[in-house]
N, C-alpha and C positions, 0 to 999 in steps of 0.2 A: 504494500500500500504506500503510495507516494505521500510524503509530508511536505511537498513543495509549498512555499509560502502562499497563503490565501490573499486574494486581492479582487477588487471590483474592476473588471476589465473595461478599459476605455481607450486603448491604443488602436492605431489604424489597422494593424495586422489582425486584431481580434474582430473588428467590424467586418473585414473581408472574409475571414474564416467562418463567421456566423451568418454571412449574407445579409447584414443589416446596414441600412443607410444611417449615418450619424445624425442627419438632419430631418429625416422623414420617419414617421410612425405609420405602419401599414396595418390594415385590418387582419391580414394573415397572422400577425404577431399575437392576436388574441384567439386564434384557433388552436386546435390540438397541437402541442409542440413535441410530445413524445412520438417516437416513430415505431411502427410495428415491424417485427414482433417485439412486444414490450419486454424489457429486461428486469430481472429481480432488483428490487429496491427503488425502481423509478416511481414517481408520483407526480400528480398535477392537480391544481384546483383553481376554480373561478370563484371570486369573493365579491360581495357587495355589502354596503351598509347604508342606512338612511336615517336621518334625524328629522322628525316631523313637528309641525307647529303645535300640535295638540299634546305634546309631551312624550309621545311614543318614539322609541328608537329600535331598529331591528338590524340584525346581521344574518346573512345566510351564505353558505359556501357549498359548492358542488365538488366533490373530491373523487379522484381516481387513485387507487393505491395498488401496487404490484407486489405479489408475494414472492417467495423464494423460487417458485416454479413458473413465474411469468404470468400468473393469473391475475386479472384485474378485478378489484372490488370497488364498485361505486357506492358512495354514501354521502349523506347530507348533514350539515350542521345548521341549526336555527336557534337564534336568541332574540327574544323580544322583551323590552323593558318599557316602563312608563314612569316618568319622573324619577328615574334612577332605581326604581323597584323592579326586581326581576319577575316577569310573568311566565316565561318559559325559557329553558336552557337545554336544548336537545342536541346531543353530539353523537355522531356516528350512526345515524339512521340508515341502515343498509337498504339498497334498492336492487331489485332483481335484474333489471336490464338497463342498458344505456347506449347512447350514440354520441359522437363528437366529430365535428367537421374540422379538417385541416385548413380550409380556406378562410375561415373566420369564426367568430364565436357563435356556435350553434350546437348547444349541449342539451341532450334530453336524458333524464333519469326517470324512467317509467312515466308517470303523469306529470313530472316536474320538468321545467325547462329554464335555461339561461341562454338567451338568444339575442344576437344583434339584429336590429330592424333596418339599420342604415350605417354600415361601416363601423366607425368608432364614435358615431354621433348619437345613436339611439338604441336602447336595449329594453327587452321585456324579460322580467324575472318572475317566475311563477312556482310556488311551492303549494302543492295540493294538500289541504288539511287531512285528507284520508291517509297521506303518507306519514304524517307526523303527529298523530294522536289528537287532531283537532286544531293545530296551530299552522296557519298558512299565510301566504302573501301573494299579491298580484300587483306588480309595480312596473311602471314605465320610467326609465331614466333617459333624460335628454341632456347630453353633455353641454356644459357651459364654457369649458376651457379646452385647450389642446391636450391630446394624449401625451403621456410622459414616460420616458425611459432614461434613467441615469447611466450615461455611457452606453454599454451594450446591454445593461440590465443583468449581467451575469457575475455573481460572486463565485470565483473559481479557485480551487486548490489542486493543482496537478491533474486537471481534467474532471475532478469531482466538483459538482456545481449546484448552486441554488440560483434560480433565475426568476426575474420579476418584471412584469410589464404593467404599467398603470394606464389602462385604456381610458378610464374616465376619472380624472383627478377630482372633478366636481360636476354635479348635475342637478337639475331640478327634477323632482320625483313626485309622481301622483299615483294613486291606486287605492288598494284596500288591504287591510290586515284581517285575517280570520282567526278568531279566538274562541274556541269551543262553541261554534255555531253562530257567534256574533260577527257581523261584517262591519268594519270600522273604516270609514273614508279617511284618507291621509294625504297630506302634501307637505313637501319640505325639500331638503337637499340631500344628495347622495354621492356615492363613490363606488368605483369598481376597479379591482386589479386582478391579476392572473399570475399564478406561481407554479413552478415546476422544477424538477431536479432529477438527477440520476443516482443519488444516494440519500439515505436518511439525513435530514438536515443536521442532526446532532453529530454526525461524523466530521463535519467541518466547522460548524457554527457553535458559539458559546451561548449567545443570547442576542435579543434585539429589542429596541424601543421603536415604536411607530406611532405616528399621530397624523390626523388630518382635520381640517376645519374650513368652514366658510365664515370669514371674518369681514363683515361689511361686504364690499364687492371684490374681496381678495380670496382666492382659493389657495389653501396651503396644504402641502403634503411633506412629511418629514420622516426620517428614519435614521437609526444608528445600528448597523449590523456588525456584530463582533465575531471574529474568527476564534476558534479554539487555540490554546497555546501550542498544541502540536503542529499547527500550520502557521505559526508566526504570531498569533494573538492580536493582529491589527484590527483597528476599527475602521469601518467604511461608512461614514455618514452621508446623508443627502438632504437637500432642501430645495423644494420647488414652490414657487408662488406665481400666480397668474391672475390677471384682471381681464375678463373677457378673453379675446384671442391674443392679448399681449402677455408674453411670458416675462415676468419681472426677474425671477431668480431660477436658474437651472445650475445648481452647484452640487458637487459630490467629492468624495475623498478629501484631499488636503484643503479644498476650498471651503470646507464646513467644519465647525467645531461643535460637538455636543457636550454640554455640561449637565450633570445630574444633580438634582437638589434633594428635596425631602424624600426619605424612604420610610415605608411602613411595613409591618409584618404581613407577609402573604397569608390570607385567611386560613389555608390548610397547612402549609409547611412551616409557617412562622418565620421564614427567611425574609430579611428586610429587602423590599422591592421598591424600585424607583416609581414614585407617583408624581414626579415633578422633573422636568428637564427643559433646557434652553438650547436652541440651535442658533448658531451665529455664523453668518456668511458675509463676505465682502467681495465685490467685483469692481471692475474699473468704473462702473456706473453708479453703484450704490452699496450701502451696507445695511444689513438686516439682522434682527433678532426675533425669534419666535419662541414664546414660552408656553409649555403645556403644564398647567397646574392641575393635577388630578384630584385635589381637594381631599386626599386621603380616604376616598370613598371607592370601594370596589363594587362594580356592577356585573362582573362575570369573572369566574374563576373555575378552571377545570384542568384536569390532567391531559396531556397530549401524548400520543404514541411516541415511544423512544426505543431506539435499537440497542441502547446501552444496558448491560446487565447490572450496572452499578448505580444508575441515576434515573430519577423520574423527571420528566419535563412538565412544567406548569405554566399555564397561560393566565394572565391577569389583565382585566380591562378597567380603566378608570374613566369617569365623566369629567373631562378636563375643561377648565377655563383657559381659553387660548388668547394670548395677547401678542400682537405683532407691532413691531417698530421698524419701519423701512424709511431710510433717508437717502434721497437722491443727491448727487453731487451738486445739483443746482439749488439745493436748499429745501426742496419739497419733502415733506414728511408725512407718512401715514402712520397713525397711532390709533389702534382699535382693538376691541376685545369681543369675543363671542365664545361659543362652546363647541366641543368636538371630542372624539374618543382618543384616549392614549392607551396603548397596549404594551405589555411586556411579555415576551416569550423567553422563558429561562430554561435552557436545556440541562442545566445543573441545578434544578429546582430543589430536589431533595435526594439525599443518598439513600439507596435501598438498604434495609436492615440485613 
């Protein structure tokens, strides 16, 4: 097993090798990225979340996971909260059949679908309540900003990789939530990204912080992905901010600093976990800071599958107050605050007994 140093690829050679244009995001990048026949340890998922004006917040993700024999298992995750109180938190709901297109996002899991209606601009996400014990959603996402990919979007360590494509950094969302027979009309803002890899993430990654928000007319996406000590232990942060079709910040690796603030005990493991962080970036045009203050309140916490015989992986989500401070070199300043999710994925969450 190679222990080559992990890094977020952004060099010209990597773009050519992966067939990616550094300046253009294509609809096929949101299609099935694994190639058949599937190999053991490969995985892929399509994720979205939405924050609604009536206090509801929802998350769903459609997953494909390959076992040691190359067999694929499709499953769903669904989380719905209202005013930070958890209504349902369903993980690993297995589905009997699936299909996924390589040309663009068109994923069907039984009665459930995650589908592009217009390239990277419009999506329909549907989770049938019959699949999830009475909790479902039927949402339409209309993108409000350009798709995003930091560099090639591939965190690589000697050919082992975690890859990420942010097809919809921000969107207007309308539709319905289904909660035990009740249909609730909703509208608000949303987000969609796409993840895949050829090894379990814990083989190369230690942990990550991720957050997104709509702050005034600014869409923000941020993350700090950390590699395991065995592959160098480097941190690969990113920060994206856009206003309409204007990208204000597209920075990653050494162009961004992530500083962690207040840590609180993880509800299950007791390990102190970051509920607060600040991303700082500076370009020739501007300097920016974005703070995610999770207010020490956990709205989702669950164990994630881990390949390690020694460690449990734990995921924690906070309802963050998000504050942005962007200063242009001409003296223009944007200072605003709103809300958004902050998540922590800790692959070394708890040592097994």
